[in-house]
N, CA, C and O of each residue as an XYZ file, in Angstrom:
672
protein
N      -8.967    -19.422     -8.248
C      -9.477    -18.122     -7.982
C      -9.283    -17.732     -6.486
O      -9.111    -16.548     -6.200
N      -9.306    -18.661     -5.561
C      -9.104    -18.281     -4.147
C      -7.770    -17.636     -3.951
O      -7.659    -16.642     -3.233
N      -6.740    -18.182     -4.580
C      -5.373    -17.604     -4.443
C      -5.364    -16.202     -5.068
O      -4.768    -15.289     -4.497
N      -6.013    -16.010     -6.229
C      -6.068    -14.741     -6.895
C      -6.776    -13.724     -5.960
O      -6.341    -12.578     -5.842
N      -7.840    -14.148     -5.318
C      -8.547    -13.212     -4.403
C      -7.625    -12.855     -3.188
O      -7.546    -11.708     -2.748
N      -6.944    -13.910     -2.686
C      -6.046    -13.681     -1.530
C      -5.016    -12.622     -1.855
O      -4.691    -11.821     -0.979
N      -4.497    -12.573     -3.033
C      -3.450    -11.609     -3.407
C      -4.007    -10.400     -4.117
O      -3.233     -9.557     -4.572
N      -5.321    -10.276     -4.234
C      -5.930     -9.136     -4.869
C      -5.827     -9.051     -6.353
O      -5.913     -7.960     -6.918
N      -5.642    -10.188     -7.015
C      -5.523    -10.224     -8.458
C      -6.930    -10.088     -9.013
O      -7.802    -10.889     -8.677
N      -7.171     -9.081     -9.864
C      -8.512     -8.795    -10.394
C      -8.693     -9.479    -11.789
O      -9.800     -9.874    -12.156
N      -7.608     -9.601    -12.522
C      -7.684    -10.168    -13.900
C      -6.580    -11.142    -14.113
O      -5.511    -11.046    -13.511
N      -6.856    -12.120    -15.008
C      -5.896    -13.153    -15.341
C      -5.965    -13.278    -16.864
O      -7.045    -13.270    -17.453
N      -4.745    -13.396    -17.511
C      -4.631    -13.735    -18.932
C      -4.304    -15.186    -19.092
O      -3.423    -15.724    -18.421
N      -5.053    -15.844    -20.026
C      -4.826    -17.265    -20.290
C      -4.591    -17.355    -21.832
O      -5.081    -16.519    -22.591
N      -3.835    -18.381    -22.262
C      -3.706    -18.644    -23.676
C      -5.043    -18.857    -24.294
O      -5.965    -19.339    -23.636
N      -5.175    -18.500    -25.582
C      -6.449    -18.675    -26.283
C      -6.857    -20.112    -26.252
O      -6.037    -20.988    -26.525
N      -8.109    -20.391    -25.925
C      -8.593    -21.795    -25.886
C      -8.438    -22.491    -24.574
O      -9.045    -23.537    -24.342
N      -7.620    -21.917    -23.694
C      -7.432    -22.493    -22.385
C      -8.657    -22.219    -21.478
O      -9.310    -21.183    -21.603
N      -8.948    -23.155    -20.578
C     -10.024    -22.942    -19.694
C      -9.504    -21.999    -18.613
O      -8.452    -22.231    -18.017
N     -10.283    -20.902    -18.367
C      -9.954    -19.975    -17.305
C     -10.050    -20.526    -15.918
O     -10.561    -21.631    -15.736
N      -9.583    -19.810    -14.938
C      -9.661    -20.276    -13.560
C     -11.068    -20.544    -13.167
O     -11.972    -19.840    -13.616
N     -11.297    -21.527    -12.352
C     -12.639    -21.849    -11.819
C     -13.225    -20.622    -11.184
O     -12.598    -19.974    -10.346
N     -14.429    -20.308    -11.589
C     -15.120    -19.169    -11.017
C     -14.813    -17.831    -11.650
O     -15.457    -16.828    -11.340
N     -13.834    -17.809    -12.532
C     -13.484    -16.543    -13.227
C     -14.466    -16.299    -14.328
O     -15.064    -17.240    -14.851
N     -14.653    -15.004    -14.705
C     -15.599    -14.601    -15.708
C     -14.833    -14.124    -16.968
O     -13.989    -13.230    -16.907
N     -15.163    -14.757    -18.098
C     -14.489    -14.291    -19.340
C     -14.858    -12.875    -19.631
O     -16.025    -12.501    -19.514
N     -13.880    -12.063    -20.014
C     -14.073    -10.632    -20.329
C     -14.041    -10.429    -21.822
O     -15.034    -10.034    -22.433
N     -12.854    -10.713    -22.422
C     -12.664    -10.586    -23.852
C     -11.332    -11.199    -24.296
O     -10.466    -11.518    -23.481
N     -11.203    -11.349    -25.605
C      -9.978    -11.865    -26.203
C      -9.057    -10.680    -26.440
O      -9.492     -9.626    -26.902
N      -7.800    -10.858    -26.126
C      -6.751     -9.805    -26.365
C      -5.625    -10.508    -27.083
O      -4.867    -11.268    -26.480
N      -5.516    -10.250    -28.382
C      -4.503    -10.848    -29.175
C      -4.738    -12.379    -29.193
O      -5.819    -12.855    -29.537
N      -3.706    -13.110    -28.818
C      -3.879    -14.577    -28.754
C      -4.108    -15.080    -27.353
O      -3.788    -16.228    -27.042
N      -4.656    -14.238    -26.504
C      -4.942    -14.551    -25.110
C      -6.338    -14.157    -24.728
O      -6.967    -13.337    -25.397
N      -6.853    -14.768    -23.598
C      -8.207    -14.433    -23.197
C      -8.112    -13.860    -21.798
O      -7.409    -14.399    -20.943
N      -8.836    -12.742    -21.560
C      -8.836    -12.058    -20.271
C     -10.027    -12.522    -19.475
O     -11.162    -12.564    -19.949
N      -9.703    -12.884    -18.188
C     -10.762    -13.336    -17.270
C     -10.727    -12.399    -16.051
O      -9.658    -12.012    -15.578
N     -11.921    -12.048    -15.556
C     -12.069    -11.259    -14.304
C     -12.271    -12.200    -13.130
O     -12.992    -13.193    -13.223
N     -11.633    -11.872    -12.043
C     -11.755    -12.669    -10.805
C     -12.806    -11.931     -9.924
O     -12.539    -10.854     -9.390
N     -14.025    -12.558     -9.790
C     -15.023    -11.901     -8.931
C     -14.591    -11.773     -7.490
O     -13.836    -12.603     -6.985
N     -15.069    -10.735     -6.826
C     -14.810    -10.549     -5.362
C     -13.330    -10.400     -5.048
O     -12.892    -10.813     -3.974
N     -12.531     -9.813     -5.970
C     -11.151     -9.576     -5.692
C     -10.882     -8.094     -5.733
O     -11.524     -7.385     -6.508
N      -9.946     -7.584     -4.921
C      -9.691     -6.135     -4.892
C      -8.476     -5.827     -4.082
O      -7.863     -6.701     -3.468
N      -8.137     -4.548     -4.095
C      -6.955     -4.075     -3.331
C      -7.149     -4.212     -1.877
O      -6.150     -4.330     -1.167
N      -8.357     -4.207     -1.346
C      -8.646     -4.344      0.064
C      -9.949     -5.106      0.196
O     -10.836     -5.048     -0.655
N     -10.022     -5.842      1.336
C     -11.275     -6.558      1.615
C     -11.530     -6.630      3.125
O     -10.618     -6.489      3.940
N     -12.777     -6.851      3.459
C     -13.153     -7.016      4.874
C     -13.546     -8.484      5.085
O     -14.348     -9.046      4.339
N     -12.960     -9.079      6.120
C     -13.231    -10.453      6.491
C     -13.702    -10.473      7.904
O     -13.113     -9.806      8.755
N     -14.787    -11.243      8.208
C     -15.285    -11.286      9.574
C     -14.227    -11.836     10.545
O     -13.436    -12.702     10.171
N     -14.211    -11.344     11.766
C     -13.334    -11.839     12.811
C     -13.901    -13.220     13.187
O     -15.116    -13.409     13.238
N     -13.016    -14.160     13.443
C     -13.482    -15.491     13.858
C     -13.950    -15.484     15.281
O     -13.584    -14.607     16.064
N     -14.768    -16.472     15.625
C     -15.413    -16.541     16.952
C     -14.418    -16.376     18.168
O     -14.761    -15.815     19.209
N     -13.191    -16.893     17.965
C     -12.168    -16.798     19.036
C     -11.645    -15.398     19.152
O     -10.986    -15.073     20.139
N     -11.907    -14.574     18.206
C     -11.332    -13.194     18.208
C     -10.018    -13.104     17.515
O      -9.461    -12.015     17.374
N      -9.503    -14.226     17.076
C      -8.222    -14.296     16.293
C      -8.436    -13.806     14.891
O      -9.573    -13.610     14.462
N      -7.344    -13.603     14.162
C      -7.387    -13.321     12.757
C      -7.879    -14.565     12.040
O      -7.515    -15.688     12.386
N      -8.709    -14.344     11.040
C      -9.172    -15.512     10.260
C      -8.041    -16.136      9.450
O      -7.018    -15.495      9.209
N      -8.223    -17.366      9.036
C      -7.206    -18.033      8.190
C      -6.824    -17.191      6.968
O      -7.623    -16.374      6.512
N      -5.649    -17.375      6.449
C      -5.193    -16.621      5.284
C      -6.147    -16.718      4.082
O      -6.345    -15.764      3.331
N      -6.734    -17.935      3.939
C      -7.583    -18.103      2.734
C      -9.072    -17.836      3.017
O      -9.916    -18.208      2.202
N      -9.414    -17.207      4.140
C     -10.791    -16.898      4.458
C     -11.354    -15.888      3.460
O     -10.688    -14.899      3.153
N     -12.585    -16.117      2.939
C     -13.108    -15.160      1.955
C     -13.372    -13.797      2.572
O     -13.592    -13.671      3.776
N     -13.346    -12.817      1.753
C     -13.675    -11.502      2.214
C     -14.488    -10.693      1.222
O     -14.677    -11.131      0.087
N     -14.978     -9.522      1.619
C     -15.803     -8.724      0.726
C     -14.921     -7.508      0.295
O     -14.394     -6.785      1.141
N     -14.780     -7.308     -1.024
C     -13.954     -6.185     -1.505
C     -14.476     -4.836     -0.985
O     -15.680     -4.620     -0.845
N     -13.533     -3.954     -0.711
C     -13.840     -2.566     -0.226
C     -13.216     -1.619     -1.211
O     -12.118     -1.859     -1.714
N     -13.924     -0.530     -1.489
C     -13.407      0.471     -2.362
C     -12.191      1.225     -1.764
O     -12.184      1.535     -0.572
N     -11.173      1.515     -2.588
C      -9.996      2.179     -2.131
C      -9.805      3.416     -2.973
O      -9.787      3.370     -4.203
N      -9.660      4.535     -2.264
C      -9.315      5.798     -2.966
C      -7.814      6.006     -2.843
O      -7.181      5.580     -1.877
N      -7.251      6.688     -3.874
C      -5.824      6.997     -3.880
C      -5.644      8.552     -3.958
O      -5.463      9.098     -5.047
N      -5.694      9.220     -2.839
C      -5.549     10.682     -2.877
C      -4.148     11.102     -3.436
O      -4.017     12.191     -3.995
N      -3.188     10.303     -3.297
C      -1.837     10.535     -3.846
C      -1.158      9.183     -4.098
O      -1.648      8.134     -3.679
N      -0.027      9.239     -4.787
C       0.624      7.927     -5.047
C       1.128      7.174     -3.810
O       1.423      5.980     -3.870
N       1.222      7.913     -2.668
C       1.713      7.320     -1.475
C       0.622      7.222     -0.393
O       0.944      7.102      0.789
N      -0.631      7.270     -0.772
C      -1.678      7.134      0.263
C      -2.945      6.453     -0.269
O      -3.294      6.521     -1.448
N      -3.598      5.800      0.677
C      -4.890      5.104      0.376
C      -5.949      5.666      1.386
O      -5.631      6.093      2.496
N      -7.157      5.633      0.942
C      -8.295      6.052      1.836
C      -9.389      5.080      1.639
O      -9.809      4.827      0.510
N      -9.890      4.498      2.767
C     -10.898      3.475      2.699
C     -11.991      3.842      3.756
O     -11.684      4.224      4.886
N     -13.254      3.707      3.339
C     -14.338      3.941      4.256
C     -15.084      2.614      4.479
O     -15.437      1.917      3.528
N     -15.310      2.291      5.739
C     -16.013      1.047      6.058
C     -17.239      1.341      6.944
O     -17.235      2.293      7.725
N     -18.232      0.555      6.819
C     -19.415      0.585      7.624
C     -19.903     -0.820      7.855
O     -20.281     -1.512      6.910
N     -19.902     -1.256      9.114
C     -20.327     -2.637      9.360
C     -20.855     -2.770     10.767
O     -20.420     -2.038     11.656
N     -21.757     -3.659     10.991
C     -22.341     -3.852     12.318
C     -21.452     -4.789     13.202
O     -21.679     -4.902     14.407
N     -20.484     -5.425     12.607
C     -19.639     -6.350     13.352
C     -18.185     -5.977     13.199
O     -17.841     -5.256     12.262
N     -17.317     -6.436     14.078
C     -15.872     -6.221     13.909
C     -15.442     -6.972     12.734
O     -15.984     -8.030     12.414
N     -14.397     -6.400     12.032
C     -13.919     -6.982     10.790
C     -12.419     -6.944     10.742
O     -11.790     -6.243     11.534
N     -11.850     -7.663      9.855
C     -10.432     -7.641      9.580
C     -10.272     -6.973      8.162
O     -10.798     -7.469      7.166
N      -9.548     -5.867      8.126
C      -9.297     -5.252      6.847
C      -7.965     -5.793      6.252
O      -6.892     -5.622      6.830
N      -8.080     -6.428      5.115
C      -6.915     -7.026      4.480
C      -6.499     -6.156      3.302
O      -7.276     -5.911      2.379
N      -5.257     -5.699      3.359
C      -4.736     -4.755      2.317
C      -3.732     -5.476      1.466
O      -2.836     -6.140      1.987
N      -3.866     -5.357      0.146
C      -2.950     -5.937     -0.801
C      -1.808     -4.953     -1.088
O      -1.570     -4.507     -2.211
N      -1.128     -4.655      0.017
C       0.045     -3.768      0.019
C       1.152     -4.603      0.678
O       0.915     -5.370      1.611
N       2.355     -4.421      0.156
C       3.511     -5.100      0.757
C       3.738     -4.608      2.186
O       3.794     -3.408      2.454
N       3.865     -5.574      3.088
C       4.188     -5.215      4.490
C       5.610     -4.725      4.536
O       6.564     -5.499      4.613
N       5.724     -3.413      4.486
C       7.017     -2.777      4.401
C       7.107     -1.632      5.356
O       6.148     -0.867      5.463
N       8.222     -1.460      6.074
C       8.356     -0.291      6.973
C       8.072      0.975      6.192
O       8.508      1.146      5.054
N       7.340      1.842      6.831
C       7.052      3.110      6.198
C       5.614      3.309      6.014
O       5.192      4.454      5.852
N       4.775      2.248      6.025
C       3.275      2.433      5.935
C       2.813      2.701      7.330
O       3.167      2.026      8.297
N       1.952      3.788      7.385
C       1.358      4.238      8.614
C      -0.152      4.366      8.400
O      -0.605      4.916      7.396
N      -0.919      3.847      9.362
C      -2.380      3.858      9.200
C      -3.021      4.577     10.343
O      -2.513      4.602     11.463
N      -4.200      5.188     10.022
C      -5.042      5.830     11.015
C      -6.469      5.357     10.744
O      -6.862      5.082      9.610
N      -7.227      5.276     11.847
C      -8.703      5.037     11.743
C      -9.356      6.221     12.495
O      -9.153      6.455     13.686
N     -10.125      6.914     11.719
C     -10.813      8.141     12.289
C      -9.820      9.051     12.956
O     -10.134      9.657     13.980
N      -8.588      9.169     12.387
C      -7.589     10.085     12.926
C      -6.735      9.524     14.035
O      -5.855     10.230     14.529
N      -6.943      8.315     14.445
C      -6.127      7.705     15.511
C      -5.287      6.555     14.933
O      -5.702      5.893     13.982
N      -4.113      6.329     15.514
C      -3.177      5.326     14.999
C      -3.927      3.943     14.871
O      -4.777      3.600     15.693
N      -3.583      3.215     13.851
C      -4.149      1.876     13.616
C      -2.996      0.941     13.377
O      -2.171      1.164     12.491
N      -2.939     -0.158     14.209
C      -1.885     -1.115     14.094
C      -2.052     -2.018     12.805
O      -3.102     -2.606     12.546
N      -0.984     -2.066     12.073
C      -0.965     -2.964     10.877
C      -0.120     -4.156     11.231
O       0.966     -4.013     11.793
N      -0.622     -5.360     10.898
C       0.142     -6.630     11.147
C       0.221     -7.396      9.822
O      -0.555     -7.177      8.892
N       1.211     -8.313      9.788
C       1.354     -9.044      8.506
C       0.166     -9.958      8.208
O      -0.464    -10.530      9.098
N      -0.102    -10.062      6.908
C      -1.156    -10.967      6.408
C      -0.478    -11.823      5.307
O       0.158    -11.264      4.414
N      -0.597    -13.096      5.356
C       0.003    -14.025      4.399
C       1.472    -13.849      4.231
O       2.034    -14.171      3.185
N       2.132    -13.312      5.308
C       3.594    -13.122      5.291
C       4.119    -11.958      4.500
O       5.271    -11.572      4.702
N       3.307    -11.343      3.564
C       3.837    -10.306      2.676
C       2.895     -9.093      2.588
O       3.301     -8.057      2.062
N       1.691     -9.187      3.069
C       0.727     -8.047      2.987
C       0.382     -7.607      4.382
O       0.971     -8.066      5.361
N      -0.642     -6.653      4.473
C      -1.004     -6.140      5.790
C      -2.466     -6.326      6.048
O      -3.285     -6.444      5.136
N      -2.777     -6.351      7.371
C      -4.161     -6.440      7.849
C      -4.280     -5.642      9.133
O      -3.289     -5.334      9.796
N      -5.573     -5.304      9.476
C      -5.802     -4.580     10.696
C      -7.193     -4.900     11.224
O      -8.096     -5.229     10.454
N      -7.356     -4.806     12.495
C      -8.706     -5.013     13.109
C      -9.518     -3.734     12.981
O      -9.018     -2.663     13.325
N     -10.728     -3.808     12.509
C     -11.636     -2.691     12.334
C     -12.868     -2.962     13.239
O     -13.557     -3.969     13.074
N     -13.124     -2.060     14.179
C     -14.315     -2.287     15.039
C     -15.615     -1.983     14.232
O     -15.583     -1.333     13.187
N     -16.703     -2.463     14.747
C     -18.008     -2.224     14.153
C     -18.273     -0.710     14.089
O     -17.791      0.054     14.925
N     -19.059     -0.293     13.066
C     -19.359      1.086     12.950
C     -18.840      1.701     11.639
O     -18.310      0.988     10.786
N     -18.989      2.985     11.487
C     -18.566      3.709     10.343
C     -17.142      4.263     10.547
O     -16.930      4.987     11.520
N     -16.181      3.970      9.705
C     -14.800      4.413      9.939
C     -14.138      4.878      8.644
O     -14.477      4.417      7.554
N     -13.197      5.792      8.785
C     -12.359      6.242      7.694
C     -10.901      5.760      8.004
O     -10.310      6.145      9.013
N     -10.383      4.958      7.154
C      -9.019      4.416      7.392
C      -8.124      5.121      6.316
O      -8.435      5.137      5.125
N      -7.050      5.671      6.794
C      -6.082      6.271      5.846
C      -4.731      5.644      6.033
O      -4.317      5.370      7.160
N      -4.040      5.415      4.946
C      -2.692      4.882      4.959
C      -1.767      5.866      4.200
O      -2.119      6.431      3.164
N      -0.605      6.026      4.766
C       0.361      6.934      4.131
C       1.714      6.241      4.192
O       2.065      5.602      5.184
N       2.466      6.386      3.100
C       3.796      5.778      3.052
C       4.904      6.853      3.120
O       4.980      7.752      2.283
N       5.747      6.721      4.141
C       6.888      7.595      4.299
C       7.927      6.746      5.030
O       7.897      6.666      6.258
N       8.867      6.097      4.282
C       9.837      5.265      4.942
C      10.824      6.023      5.755
O      11.260      7.108      5.369
N      11.192      5.461      6.897
C      12.104      6.192      7.814
C      13.437      6.605      7.162
O      13.967      7.682      7.438
N      13.969      5.725      6.287
C      15.247      6.095      5.673
C      15.080      7.260      4.702
O      16.071      7.916      4.381
N      13.874      7.545      4.222
C      13.673      8.690      3.363
C      13.937      9.975      4.090
O      14.544     10.888      3.530
N      13.501     10.074      5.319
C      13.730     11.232      6.158
C      15.247     11.420      6.344
O      15.762     12.524      6.167
N      15.952     10.347      6.700
C      17.379     10.392      6.896
C      18.026     10.844      5.621
O      18.900     11.711      5.656
N      17.634     10.293      4.490
C      18.190     10.672      3.215
C      18.015     12.190      2.935
O      18.951     12.835      2.462
N      16.846     12.749      3.220
C      16.573     14.143      3.087
C      17.508     15.008      3.964
O      18.007     16.046      3.528
N      17.720     14.564      5.170
C      18.601     15.276      6.093
C      20.074     15.262      5.593
O      20.771     16.277      5.592
N      20.485     14.091      5.184
C      21.851     13.975      4.649
C      22.026     14.792      3.412
O      23.037     15.482      3.283
N      21.053     14.752      2.450
C      21.134     15.555      1.234
C      21.113     17.063      1.566
O      21.888     17.839      1.007
N      20.238     17.453      2.459
C      20.222     18.900      2.884
C      21.522     19.331      3.537
O      22.022     20.423      3.266
N      22.068     18.493      4.384
C      23.342     18.805      5.001
C      24.438     18.963      3.986
O      25.213     19.917      4.054
N      24.523     18.033      3.028
C      25.500     18.117      1.952
C      25.335     19.389      1.153
O      26.330     20.038      0.832
N      24.106     19.770      0.819
C      23.871     20.981      0.074
C      24.379     22.200      0.812
O      25.003     23.090      0.235
N      24.082     22.219      2.165
C      24.579     23.351      2.977
C      26.087     23.345      3.011
O      26.665     24.419      2.846
N      26.798     22.213      3.214
C      28.231     22.135      3.187
C      28.800     22.619      1.892
O      29.743     23.410      1.892
N      28.234     22.152      0.731
C      28.709     22.602     -0.527
C      28.549     24.083     -0.763
O      29.446     24.730     -1.303
N      27.418     24.625     -0.365
C      27.174     26.081     -0.479
C      28.138     26.881      0.371
O      28.674     27.901     -0.062
N      28.360     26.386      1.630
C      29.268     26.993      2.541
C      30.694     26.989      1.955
O      31.409     27.990      2.017
N      31.084     25.844      1.391
C      32.423     25.736      0.788
C      32.587     26.687     -0.384
O      33.641     27.297     -0.565
N      31.505     26.806     -1.194
C      31.538     27.683     -2.334
C      31.679     29.140     -1.899
O      32.434     29.895     -2.512
N      30.968     29.538     -0.859
C      31.049     30.907     -0.333
C      32.445     31.197      0.214
O      33.027     32.248     -0.054
N      32.978     30.228      0.997
C      34.309     30.450      1.564
C      35.406     30.467      0.428
O      36.314     31.297      0.461
N      35.306     29.589     -0.512
C      36.252     29.629     -1.634
C      36.181     30.934     -2.411
O      37.207     31.518     -2.759
N      34.958     31.388     -2.682
C      34.786     32.665     -3.390
C      35.398     33.805     -2.595
O      36.144     34.619     -3.140
N      35.085     33.863     -1.316
C      35.598     34.940     -0.448
C      37.128     34.879     -0.424
O      37.785     35.916     -0.514
N      37.675     33.737     -0.308
C      39.150     33.545     -0.225
C      39.782     34.013     -1.527
O      40.795     34.713     -1.529
N      39.172     33.619     -2.617
C      39.679     33.991     -3.913
C      39.644     35.478     -4.123
O      40.600     36.042     -4.655
N      38.590     36.129     -3.727
C      38.494     37.639     -3.792
C      39.549     38.308     -2.923
O      40.144     39.309     -3.324
N      39.780     37.766     -1.747
C      40.809     38.326     -0.807
C      42.180     38.267     -1.424
O      42.943     39.232     -1.374
N      42.495     37.099     -2.021
C      43.783     36.905     -2.633
C      43.964     37.859     -3.863
O      45.034     38.417     -4.107
N      42.869     37.993     -4.592
C      42.894     38.830     -5.819
C      43.083     40.328     -5.361
O      43.844     41.074     -5.977
N      42.391     40.729     -4.300
C      42.450     42.070     -3.795
C      43.814     42.401     -3.218
O      44.281     43.537     -3.297
N      44.450     41.382     -2.633
C      45.815     41.551     -1.988
C      46.913     41.556     -3.021
O      48.030     41.928     -2.658
N      46.719     41.186     -4.254
C      47.812     41.141     -5.191
C      48.047     42.421     -5.939
O      48.957     42.495     -6.765
């Protein structure tokens, strides 16, 4: 279950009659399998900062935090704590994710080599994440330019055709 928590796995299916993961809670039978819930697992969690101020070990336990999804490409998380925390996000560490805390830029760093984490100071905060990969912007510019070129070519070809037709 610790590995399931680390990766944000909330449920596990096991073959009927198999013992579920240690600490998992049986939910119900589905066909010939059994569904188990992994307690304290979620899309995001808060983990206390270690005494040295460094990021905690990858397998350090955390407390799940609610995540809102205002759109398919954004997350919104509200935290309130009296101590500094590490927010661990079960999102692939991929270029294009941008985070803010209370409207100011928030640095995201790798967690477990594939996910993201960030330092969250004590207090009440609203963290927002938005996904807009840099190549998407370039793709839109290229597509828009191609559309303008095609439209321009069509206008020129039509005008040229009308001139030739009028001249004959």
